[in-house]
Every structure is written in structure tokens, then in C-alpha cells.
C-alpha positions in Angstrom: 27.1 -2.6 -179.7 27.0 -6.6 -180.0 26.2 -8.6 -182.9 22.5 -9.8 -182.2 21.4 -13.3 -182.2 18.0 -14.1 -181.1 18.6 -16.8 -178.2 16.3 -17.9 -175.3 17.8 -15.9 -172.3 18.1 -19.1 -170.1 21.3 -21.0 -169.3 20.5 -24.2 -171.7 23.3 -22.9 -173.9 25.9 -22.4 -171.2 24.9 -26.2 -169.6 25.1 -27.8 -173.4 28.1 -26.5 -173.3 29.8 -27.2 -170.1 28.5 -30.7 -170.0 30.8 -31.4 -173.0 33.6 -30.0 -172.3 23.3 -32.2 -205.0 26.2 -35.0 -203.4 29.2 -35.6 -205.8 31.0 -38.5 -206.7 34.3 -37.1 -206.0 33.6 -35.9 -202.5 36.9 -36.2 -200.7 38.8 -34.5 -197.4 39.7 -31.1 -198.3 43.9 -30.1 -198.3 44.4 -27.1 -195.8 44.7 -24.9 -198.8 41.1 -25.4 -199.3 40.5 -23.4 -195.8 40.4 -19.7 -195.9 43.3 -17.6 -194.4 42.6 -17.3 -191.0 42.1 -13.1 -190.3 44.5 -11.2 -187.8 42.7 -11.5 -184.7 44.3 -12.5 -181.2 43.5 -15.9 -180.2 42.6 -17.3 -184.1 45.6 -19.7 -184.7 47.4 -18.6 -188.2 49.5 -20.9 -190.3 51.8 -23.1 -188.0 55.1 -22.6 -189.3 56.3 -26.2 -187.1 53.7 -28.4 -185.1 52.5 -25.8 -182.9 49.0 -27.3 -183.4 48.2 -31.3 -183.6 45.7 -29.6 -185.9 45.1 -26.3 -187.2 42.0 -26.3 -188.3 40.2 -27.6 -186.1 42.4 -25.6 -183.4 40.8 -22.7 -186.1 37.0 -24.1 -185.4 37.5 -23.7 -182.1 38.6 -20.5 -181.5 36.2 -19.5 -183.8 33.2 -20.7 -182.1 34.9 -19.1 -179.0 35.2 -16.0 -180.6 31.6 -15.8 -181.9 30.7 -15.5 -178.3 32.7 -12.7 -177.9 30.7 -10.9 -180.8 27.4 -11.7 -178.8 28.2 -10.0 -175.8 26.3 -6.9 -174.5 26.9 -4.4 -172.1 29.7 -2.3 -171.2 32.8 -4.8 -173.1 36.4 -5.2 -171.7 39.0 -3.7 -172.9 40.2 -6.9 -174.4 37.1 -8.2 -176.4 38.3 -9.0 -179.6 35.2 -7.7 -181.3 35.3 -3.9 -181.0 31.7 -1.6 -180.0 31.2 -1.0 -183.4 31.2 -4.4 -184.9 34.2 -3.4 -187.2 37.0 -5.8 -186.4 37.6 -7.4 -189.6 34.8 -7.0 -191.8 34.0 -32.1 -163.1 36.9 -32.1 -164.9 36.2 -30.4 -168.2 34.8 -33.2 -170.7 37.6 -33.0 -173.6 39.2 -30.0 -171.7 42.5 -31.0 -173.7 41.1 -29.8 -177.1 40.7 -26.2 -175.6 44.3 -26.7 -174.4 46.0 -28.0 -177.6 44.1 -25.0 -179.1 45.2 -22.4 -177.1 41.9 -21.7 -176.3 41.6 -22.3 -172.5 41.9 -18.5 -171.1 39.1 -17.7 -173.6 36.9 -20.4 -172.7 36.8 -19.1 -169.3 36.0 -15.4 -169.8 33.6 -16.3 -172.4 31.9 -18.7 -169.7 32.4 -15.9 -167.1 30.4 -13.5 -168.8 27.8 -15.6 -169.2 27.7 -16.7 -165.6 28.2 -13.2 -164.3 25.1 -12.2 -166.4 23.2 -14.6 -164.5 24.0 -13.7 -161.3 23.7 -10.3 -162.2 19.8 -11.2 -163.5 18.9 -12.9 -160.1 18.5 -12.1 -156.4 19.2 -9.0 -155.1 23.1 -8.9 -155.7 23.5 -6.4 -152.6 22.6 -9.5 -150.1 25.4 -11.7 -148.9 26.1 -15.2 -149.5 24.7 -16.1 -146.3 20.8 -14.5 -146.6 20.3 -15.3 -150.8 18.3 -17.7 -150.1 16.5 -16.2 -147.5 15.4 -12.9 -149.4 11.9 -11.9 -149.6 11.5 -11.8 -153.3 13.5 -13.7 -155.5 13.6 -13.2 -158.8 15.6 -13.9 -161.5 15.1 -11.6 -165.0 14.4 -13.9 -168.4 14.4 -11.6 -171.2 15.4 -8.0 -172.1 13.2 -6.5 -174.7 9.9 -7.2 -177.1 10.1 -9.8 -179.1 7.4 -8.1 -181.5 10.1 -4.4 -181.5 13.1 -5.9 -181.9 11.2 -8.7 -184.9 10.7 -4.8 -186.5 13.7 -3.5 -186.1 17.2 -3.9 -187.9 20.1 -2.5 -187.2 22.8 -2.0 -184.2 21.4 -3.0 -180.9 22.7 0.5 -179.6 19.9 2.1 -182.1 17.0 -0.1 -181.1 14.4 3.1 -181.2 11.9 1.1 -179.0 12.0 0.6 -175.0 13.5 -2.4 -173.6 11.3 -3.8 -171.1 13.4 -6.2 -168.3 11.2 -9.0 -167.3 11.6 -11.3 -164.5 9.7 -14.3 -162.8 9.6 -13.6 -159.0 8.0 -15.3 -155.5 4.6 -14.2 -157.2 5.1 -14.8 -161.2 6.8 -18.0 -160.8 9.0 -19.6 -163.2 9.8 -23.0 -162.2 11.7 -23.9 -165.7 13.7 -21.1 -166.2 14.7 -21.1 -162.8 15.9 -24.8 -162.8 18.0 -24.5 -165.8 20.0 -21.8 -164.5 20.1 -23.2 -161.0 21.7 -26.2 -163.4 24.2 -23.7 -165.2 25.2 -22.1 -162.0 26.0 -25.6 -160.8 27.8 -27.0 -163.9 29.9 -23.4 -164.2 31.0 -24.1 -160.2 32.4 -27.0 -161.2 34.2 -25.7 -164.1 35.9 -22.8 -162.4 36.7 -25.3 -159.4 38.1 -27.9 -161.2 39.5 -26.7 -164.0 40.3 -22.9 -163.2 41.1 -23.4 -159.5 39.1 -20.4 -158.6 37.4 -21.9 -155.6 36.0 -18.0 -154.6 34.3 -18.0 -157.9 32.9 -21.5 -157.5 31.6 -20.8 -154.4 29.2 -18.0 -155.7 27.8 -19.9 -158.4 27.5 -22.7 -156.2 25.3 -20.3 -153.4 23.0 -19.0 -156.4 22.7 -22.5 -157.9 21.6 -23.5 -154.8 19.1 -20.8 -154.0 18.0 -20.4 -157.3 16.8 -24.4 -157.1 15.4 -23.8 -154.0 13.3 -20.8 -155.8 12.5 -23.4 -158.5 11.2 -25.4 -156.0 8.5 -23.4 -155.0 5.0 -24.3 -155.4 2.6 -24.3 -157.2 5.2 -25.2 -160.3 4.6 -22.6 -163.1 5.6 -22.5 -166.9 7.4 -19.5 -167.0 5.5 -17.9 -170.0 2.4 -18.2 -168.0 4.5 -15.9 -165.5 5.7 -13.6 -168.1 3.3 -14.4 -171.2 5.9 -11.8 -173.7 8.2 -14.9 -174.0 5.1 -17.3 -175.3 5.6 -16.5 -179.0 8.9 -17.3 -179.5 11.1 -19.2 -176.4 7.6 -21.1 -174.7 8.4 -23.9 -172.2 6.8 -27.7 -173.0 7.5 -28.4 -169.0 9.4 -27.9 -165.9 9.8 -31.6 -164.8 12.9 -32.5 -167.0 14.7 -28.9 -165.8 13.6 -29.9 -161.5 15.5 -33.2 -162.5 18.3 -31.8 -164.7 19.2 -28.8 -161.6 19.0 -31.5 -159.2 21.3 -33.7 -161.0 24.2 -31.1 -161.5 23.9 -29.9 -158.4 24.7 -33.2 -156.8 27.8 -33.4 -159.0 28.8 -30.1 -157.8 28.1 -30.8 -154.6 28.1 -34.4 -153.5 24.8 -33.6 -151.3 22.9 -37.3 -151.8 19.4 -35.0 -151.0 20.0 -33.5 -154.9 20.3 -37.1 -156.1 17.2 -38.0 -154.4 15.2 -35.3 -155.7 16.2 -36.1 -159.1 15.5 -39.6 -159.0 11.5 -38.3 -156.9 10.6 -35.8 -159.8 12.1 -38.5 -162.2 10.2 -41.1 -161.3 6.4 -39.3 -159.7 6.5 -37.2 -163.3 6.9 -39.9 -165.9 9.8 -39.1 -167.5 11.0 -42.6 -168.5 10.8 -43.5 -172.2 10.7 -40.3 -173.7 12.0 -39.9 -177.7 12.2 -36.3 -177.7 14.6 -34.1 -179.2 17.2 -32.8 -177.0 17.0 -28.8 -177.1 17.4 -25.9 -175.0 13.8 -26.5 -173.6 13.8 -30.6 -173.3 16.2 -31.9 -171.3 15.0 -35.5 -170.6 17.4 -37.6 -172.8 20.7 -35.4 -171.3 19.2 -36.4 -168.2 19.8 -40.4 -168.9 23.1 -39.2 -169.7 23.8 -37.6 -167.0 21.8 -40.1 -164.3 23.9 -43.3 -166.0 27.3 -40.9 -165.7 26.7 -40.5 -162.2 25.7 -43.7 -160.7 28.5 -45.4 -162.9 31.2 -43.3 -161.1 29.4 -43.3 -157.8 29.9 -46.9 -158.0 26.0 -47.4 -157.7 23.8 -50.0 -159.6 23.7 -47.7 -162.8 22.2 -50.4 -165.0 18.8 -48.7 -164.9 20.5 -45.6 -166.8 22.3 -46.8 -168.9 19.3 -49.2 -170.2 17.1 -45.5 -170.3 20.4 -43.9 -172.2 20.9 -46.7 -174.2 16.8 -47.0 -175.5 17.5 -43.6 -176.1 20.5 -43.2 -177.9 19.5 -46.6 -180.2 16.2 -44.9 -180.8 18.5 -41.5 -182.2 21.3 -43.9 -184.3 18.6 -46.0 -186.1 15.8 -43.6 -186.3 13.6 -45.4 -184.3 12.2 -42.6 -182.6 10.3 -40.6 -185.3 13.3 -38.9 -186.7 14.6 -39.9 -189.8 18.2 -39.3 -191.9 17.9 -36.6 -195.0 19.6 -38.1 -198.7 22.3 -36.4 -197.5 22.5 -37.8 -194.3 22.0 -35.0 -191.6 19.9 -36.0 -188.6 16.3 -34.7 -189.1 13.2 -34.6 -186.7 9.9 -32.9 -188.6 9.0 -30.1 -186.2 12.1 -29.5 -184.3 14.6 -29.2 -187.5 12.4 -27.4 -189.7 14.2 -24.2 -187.8 17.4 -24.9 -187.3 17.9 -28.2 -188.6 21.9 -28.2 -187.2 21.0 -28.2 -183.6 18.8 -31.2 -182.9 21.5 -33.3 -185.4 24.9 -31.8 -183.3 22.9 -32.0 -180.1 22.1 -35.7 -180.8 25.9 -36.3 -181.9 27.3 -34.4 -178.0 25.1 -36.8 -176.2 26.3 -40.1 -178.3 29.9 -38.8 -177.6 29.7 -38.1 -174.0 28.0 -41.5 -173.3 29.8 -43.6 -175.8 32.8 -44.4 -172.7 30.8 -46.3 -170.6 27.8 -47.7 -173.1 27.3 -51.5 -172.4 29.1 -52.8 -175.3 32.0 -51.8 -177.6 29.7 -52.0 -180.7 27.4 -49.7 -179.2 29.8 -47.1 -178.6 31.0 -47.6 -182.1 27.7 -47.4 -183.0 27.3 -43.7 -181.1 30.4 -42.8 -182.1 30.1 -43.3 -185.7 26.7 -41.5 -185.9 28.3 -38.5 -184.2 31.1 -38.3 -186.8 28.8 -38.3 -189.7 26.8 -35.5 -188.6 30.0 -33.4 -187.6 31.0 -34.5 -191.1 27.7 -32.9 -192.7 28.0 -30.1 -191.1 31.8 -29.6 -192.1 30.8 -29.6 -195.8 30.0 -33.7 -196.6 26.7 -32.8 -197.8 25.2 -31.9 -201.1 25.5 -28.7 -201.2 29.1 -29.0 -200.6 28.8 -26.3 -197.3 30.6 -26.1 -194.5 27.6 -24.3 -191.9 30.5 -22.0 -190.2 31.0 -18.5 -191.6 34.1 -17.4 -192.1 36.4 -20.6 -191.9 36.0 -21.4 -195.9 35.2 -20.3 -199.2 32.4 -22.3 -199.5 31.1 -21.1 -195.9 27.5 -19.5 -196.2 28.1 -15.4 -196.8 24.5 -13.9 -195.8 23.7 -15.0 -191.7 20.7 -13.5 -190.5 22.3 -11.1 -188.3 21.6 -7.0 -188.1 25.3 -6.5 -186.9 26.9 -8.4 -189.2 25.1 -7.6 -192.0 25.3 -4.0 -191.6 21.8 -2.9 -192.5 18.8 -0.9 -191.1 16.4 -1.1 -193.5 13.8 -4.4 -192.1 11.7 -4.0 -195.0 14.5 -4.6 -197.4 17.6 -7.3 -195.8 19.4 -7.0 -198.7 19.8 -3.6 -198.4 23.3 -3.6 -198.5 23.2 -7.3 -200.7 26.5 -8.3 -199.0 27.2 -8.5 -195.4 29.4 -6.1 -194.2 31.3 -7.7 -191.0 31.6 -11.1 -191.1 30.5 -13.3 -188.1 33.0 -15.6 -187.7 32.5 -19.0 -186.1 28.8 -18.6 -186.0 27.1 -22.0 -187.0 24.0 -21.0 -189.1 20.6 -22.6 -188.5 21.3 -25.1 -191.6 19.3 -26.9 -194.8 15.9 -28.3 -195.5 14.8 -31.4 -195.5 15.9 -31.8 -198.6 19.3 -30.7 -197.9 19.0 -27.5 -200.0 20.7 -24.3 -198.4 19.5 -21.2 -199.9 22.0 -18.8 -198.3 19.4 -16.0 -197.6 19.7 -13.3 -195.1 15.9 -13.2 -195.3 15.3 -16.8 -194.7 15.8 -17.1 -190.5 14.8 -20.6 -190.7 18.2 -21.8 -192.6 20.7 -18.7 -191.5 19.6 -17.2 -188.4 22.7 -17.7 -185.5 22.3 -18.3 -181.8 24.0 -18.8 -178.5 22.6 -22.2 -178.3 23.6 -23.0 -181.8 27.0 -23.3 -181.2 27.0 -24.8 -177.7 27.0 -28.4 -178.8 29.2 -27.4 -181.9 31.9 -26.1 -179.9 32.4 -29.2 -177.4 32.1 -31.3 -180.7 35.2 -29.3 -182.2 37.0 -29.6 -178.6 36.2 -33.5 -179.0 37.5 -33.6 -182.6 40.8 -31.4 -181.7 41.8 -34.4 -179.3 41.0 -37.6 -181.7 40.9 -36.3 -185.2 44.2 -35.8 -186.9 42.2 -35.5 -190.7 41.5 -32.2 -192.0 37.6 -31.3 -190.9 36.7 -29.9 -194.6 34.8 -31.9 -197.6 35.1 -30.3 -200.7 34.3 -31.7 -204.0 37.9 -31.9 -205.9 37.5 -32.4 -209.5 39.2 -35.3 -211.0 
């Protein structure tokens, strides 16, 4: 059994991760003793007896976030998986890669990413084919979801006991999915950079790149099709809004991984002919336009080409974020809020925006702009870690004020879908999971039945993971904010 959280069954969370690599007047940063004593889990930094960690609390946050991904694994688990199968554990240069090194998390990062990419390899095209003929397979396919949404939502309990059938749903040459195929190609290409440059594993990197190329060719098959039109079962929860952003996104990552300018030409062509300029849309698992601007700017600048068009596009987008001129606002407590996108899982748009700001800041057109982007990003990190009206770090298991009731069947330990408060207390601590977050009035109920606020998911943790790596390098302050009595 794995702890279960719904996710988009796409490569989005993996790509996002790799790309990084009540207000109270006496609100101050906590001292270390406000945090919980770390559990005795392999790889979770304990209280240091020396200066082994430059910032032990950020080291733990980074470690906890990786641990959460192990809790989300399914299938035959390896012997060294730190979350036992019954859940009873304890109750490219990689950007910011130094953060993982400082926290002694590099091997855990490798294992976590490889678990995801192995899943994607097994889910796409016939793995009995050799690398030379994968792209020529008669019927290319990509499995995009396992299970039935309605049946899953009517079940609460361990994954091993799901009483209904678990259909495997795919797109193929006759039932196409341009968006999901392009996104998976991006995840494979981005991961190939990680394994080649960070982990010195050229053989696995080459395998990933082979699949990335094949999947991108598959994505370009016409007619272009939204994958929910081929797999209608996903429409109620994970419908995609467009596919041209994924075609650009996938081509950019393939260009970065191969230096083959034909991919860059494809990216520019899809961008120009499908009017992706001027977008104000929130960056998330479905919408990549804002991230494409950043990646275009990086790639053109790094290659010595004129990057002015792409930097202008990126700064228009990010200025709209930090100045709230693109339809989004700040809550009274300071959380970046976008009506519609933030109503469920409010922390995800906030941290995705913070991630883009920090990724782009080093190449901003002026130091003032760079500082504005960094300041905004840090304000969102601070909010998530406790500088908010609820005085709550929105990460499970890391602080006495952490959420106690994540919407997660395996962690809860109950089996009664009609009463999610039976038992009333969560049986297993889902360390490192970022919950959905508060409402527009900065209120958080910490109610297991309020999935909009307390659900956890792979894509929620993806930007958080990278932001903690950034802070591991750049911050020497304790991460948590608490109300300290005068």
C-alpha cells in the first residue's frame, strides 16, 4: 500500500521539479526549539552535534519533501523504501543542486526522480522494442491514468484493498493526446539532463532521451488532440485546456537536452503560429506559457543569441505577478491569490509563481527587477512556512503548528468514506506533504473532509521542493514563523 494522493498522471510535476533544481503583532522567526524533534528515519537530518548542516531546518524540509514522494510510490517497492508497505513507518546543471548536496539528499533525489521516469518508460510505447525502433512502433501509446475517478472518490482506505476494477487508460495513434504526450516528452528530456550532468549516468540519460524524442514525435501527430477527447474518463478532474503550450514546452526541453536547433525552431514556430505571447495565465500542471517564456529567455541568453524578445515577454509576465496587474491579488495575509486557480489548493499557484521568479531573477534586465522578483518569491515562501494569519507552516509533520489532518486515506488509516473523522486522529504522519492551503481570507480549517484545503499531491510539492533547495543555499535564518509571546 502507498499513501494515496490524486495527481494528474502526467509528467508535469517531474518537469517542474527538475526545472529548478489572525495576523499577530509579535510575529517573529522561531528559534529551532519550536520545531518538532525529527523522526528517526534514514536520510532525515537529526539535531546536528556540529555544523554538519549550514541550516538544519531547511535541510529537514528538503529531506521531508523527498520523503513524501516515497510515500506516494505504488507497485513493488524496493527494499530500501523508507515508507513501509503498510504505511506504519513512524506513525542542465541541476539548478540549486548544491542545496541537495548540503542537505545530503542527492541520492534520495536521484532515486525519487528515477522512480517517476521508470514509471513513464513503462507507461509508454512497447518496452520490448529496441531503442532504434521505438519511434517506428506501429501503434505508439502512452498510458495516462490508472483507475476510475468516480470509483476512487467513493473509496477511502489503503490502495491494496480497492474493491473496484483498476482500468488502465491510454492514448495511442488512433486516440491521440497531444498535450499529455508533449508534457511527458518534456519530463523525459529534462530528466535526461539531470542523469547525464548531475548523476553521471549517460546510459540511462540516453534511454530517457530516446523516449523523449519518440514521445515528442508522437505528440506532433495530427490531428492535434486534447487527451480528454481521447480518454473522456479524465475530463471531470484533469481536463487539459490547450496543447500548444506543451508542444512548445516539450520542444524547448528537447533542444536543451540535445542542442538540436530543429527543436528550437519547432518551439518558436508553435509559439508564433498559436498566439502564446501575452499570456497572463497561472503556471501550473496544465498551463506552461509563463514557464515557456522563462525557458526561452534562458536558452537564448545561454546560447549567445538575442534574448531581448524573450526577456521582455518574461518580465511582462512576472511583473504582472509581483505587481498583481494580471488579475491576481494578495490576500490580507500576503498570499498570492488568483480567483479560480487558487480556490482549490491555494498554495500551488503561489509557489509556482515564486519558483518562476527565482529561476529567472539571475538574468533579469536590471538588478531592481531581480530584487523585486526575489522579494516576492521569499514572501510566498515565508507565508507557507508560517508567516500567515493562522501562524501555520503548511507542511505536515515539521512543526507543532503543522496541519494534523491531511486529506489522504493512507495517512488517515480509516476505511469509512461516509465519515472521514473515523478515526478522529490521523494514524500515520505524512511527513513533508504540502497541503492545499487556506482560503481567500487566509483561513485554514485543517479538516480532513475539506479536500480543497487539506489534500496533498505530487504537483503541490514540486515547486516547494525546489524552493527549499534554493533556501538551503541562500538562507541562514530559521524557516519557521511563530507568535512569540512578549
